[in-house]
C-alpha positions in Angstrom: -38.4 -5.0 6.5 -36.7 -5.7 2.9 -33.2 -4.8 2.0 -34.5 -2.6 -0.9 -36.7 -0.4 1.6 -33.8 -0.2 4.0 -31.4 1.0 1.2 -34.1 3.5 0.0 -34.3 5.0 3.5 -30.5 5.4 3.9 -30.1 6.9 0.5 -33.3 9.3 0.5 -33.6 10.1 4.3 -30.2 9.3 5.8 -31.9 6.9 8.2 -29.2 5.6 10.6 -31.3 2.8 12.0 -31.8 1.6 8.4 -28.1 1.6 7.8 -27.3 -0.2 11.2 -29.8 -2.9 10.2 -28.3 -3.4 6.9 -24.6 -3.5 8.5 -25.9 -6.1 11.0 -27.5 -8.2 8.5 -24.7 -8.1 5.9 -21.4 -7.9 8.0 -21.0 -11.6 7.6 -21.0 -11.4 3.9 -18.5 -8.6 4.0 -16.1 -10.4 6.5 -16.2 -13.7 4.6 -15.0 -12.0 1.4 -12.2 -10.2 3.4 -11.1 -13.4 5.1 -11.3 -15.2 1.5 -9.1 -12.6 -0.5 -6.9 -11.3 2.4 -6.1 -14.3 4.6 -2.3 -15.1 5.3 0.2 -13.5 7.4 1.5 -11.2 4.4 -1.7 -9.5 4.2 -2.7 -9.1 7.8 -2.3 -5.4 7.9 -4.6 -5.0 4.7 -7.3 -7.5 6.3 -7.2 -5.3 9.6 -7.7 -2.1 7.7 -10.5 -3.6 5.9 -12.2 -5.0 9.1 -11.6 -1.6 10.8 -13.4 0.3 7.7 -16.2 -2.3 7.6 -19.0 0.2 8.7 -17.7 2.7 5.8 -17.3 0.1 3.2 -20.9 -1.1 3.9 -22.2 2.4 3.9 -20.4 3.2 0.6 -21.7 0.0 -1.0 -25.3 0.9 0.1 -25.0 4.2 -1.5 -23.6 2.7 -4.8 -26.1 0.1 -5.1 -28.5 0.2 -8.0 -31.5 -2.0 -7.7 -32.3 -1.7 -11.4 -29.4 -4.1 -12.0 -31.3 -7.0 -10.8 -28.7 -8.0 -8.3 -29.5 -8.5 -4.5 -27.7 -6.4 -2.1 -25.6 -9.2 -0.4 -24.4 -10.3 -4.1 -23.5 -6.9 -4.8 -21.8 -6.2 -1.4 -19.8 -9.5 -1.9 -18.6 -8.5 -5.4 -17.7 -5.1 -4.4 -15.8 -6.3 -1.3 -13.9 -8.9 -3.5 -12.9 -6.2 -5.9 -11.8 -3.8 -3.3 -9.5 -6.8 -1.7 -8.0 -7.7 -5.1 -7.2 -4.0 -5.9 -5.7 -3.7 -2.5 -3.5 -6.8 -3.3 -2.7 -5.3 -6.7 -1.3 -2.0 -5.4 0.6 -3.7 -2.8 2.3 -5.7 -5.5 2.9 -2.5 -7.7 4.2 -0.5 -4.9 7.0 -2.3 -3.3 7.7 -1.1 0.2 10.8 1.0 0.4 13.2 0.7 3.4 16.7 0.2 4.6 16.4 -3.5 3.9 16.2 -2.7 0.1 19.9 -1.1 0.7 21.2 -4.0 2.8 19.3 -7.0 1.0 22.1 -9.1 -0.8 25.2 -7.4 0.8 28.0 -9.4 2.4 28.5 -8.7 6.1 31.5 -6.5 6.8 34.3 -8.0 8.8 36.7 -5.1 9.4 37.0 -3.4 12.8 34.5 -4.1 15.3 31.5 -4.8 13.0 30.5 -8.3 12.4 27.5 -7.2 10.4 26.4 -3.9 8.9 24.4 -1.7 11.2 21.5 0.1 9.9 23.0 3.6 10.6 26.2 2.7 9.1 24.4 1.2 6.0 22.4 4.5 5.6 25.5 6.6 6.1 27.3 4.5 3.3 24.3 4.6 1.0 24.0 8.3 1.5 27.8 8.9 0.9 27.5 6.5 -2.2 24.7 8.7 -3.5 26.5 11.9 -3.0 29.7 11.0 -4.6 28.6 8.4 -7.3 25.2 9.5 -8.7 23.9 12.1 -11.2 21.8 15.0 -10.3 18.4 13.5 -11.2 19.2 10.2 -9.3 20.1 12.3 -6.1 17.0 14.1 -6.3 15.0 10.7 -6.6 16.7 9.1 -3.8 16.6 12.2 -1.5 12.8 12.7 -2.1 12.1 9.0 -1.7 14.0 8.7 1.6 14.6 12.0 3.1 11.5 14.1 2.4 9.1 12.2 4.7 10.3 11.6 8.2 9.3 8.1 9.0 8.0 6.9 5.6 8.9 7.0 2.0 7.7 9.4 -0.4 5.3 7.8 -2.9 6.4 7.3 -6.5 3.7 9.4 -8.0 4.8 12.4 -6.1 8.4 11.8 -7.2 7.6 11.2 -10.6 5.6 14.4 -10.9 8.3 16.5 -9.3 11.1 15.1 -11.6 9.0 15.1 -14.7 9.3 11.4 -15.7 7.0 8.3 -15.6 6.4 6.5 -12.4 8.2 3.3 -13.8 11.3 5.6 -15.1 11.6 7.0 -11.6 11.4 3.5 -9.9 14.1 2.0 -12.5 16.4 4.9 -11.7 15.9 4.3 -8.0 16.6 0.4 -8.4 19.6 0.9 -10.7 21.2 3.2 -8.0 20.5 0.5 -5.2 22.1 -2.2 -7.4 25.1 -0.1 -8.3 25.4 0.6 -4.5 25.4 -3.2 -3.7 28.0 -3.9 -6.7 30.5 -0.9 -5.6 33.5 -2.7 -3.7 34.2 0.6 -1.6 30.8 0.2 0.1 30.9 -3.8 0.5 
């Protein structure tokens, strides 16, 4: 059976067998594109997510496929997968992961008392103390939302920006300025 017929059955009749046949035929195209655009150790988590979501991705591509555009389904799937991979990489670059490493990065190790290097708990305590005593109300709110609102993850910038009433970039700039000031402050180094 041709791809067009299988796609028609999936769209019109919700035929699972046709969908499985399409997935079986074109999984190689999908995986080749994922490997091409998400190779490397830094992209391994994105790559794994794409591989886990292969069935759903191919199904969504089947639903979006328009045969009147004079493209074959494998070409459409390859292009769709390519753009999904590239969009994922772009989002990853735009939204920098936030963690305690941002606070610790670039700091000199402490040599007083029993500490040879700064421990995570101590760094977090010092950063919270710095924010509480040295930052304005808006900065405190941004830092508090970013690190304290979600238990084991950082709050998304979009949500913080909406809450504070600023642009996403403005919120990120205030956050980065606070971390830079913390690193420069002699009391906490």
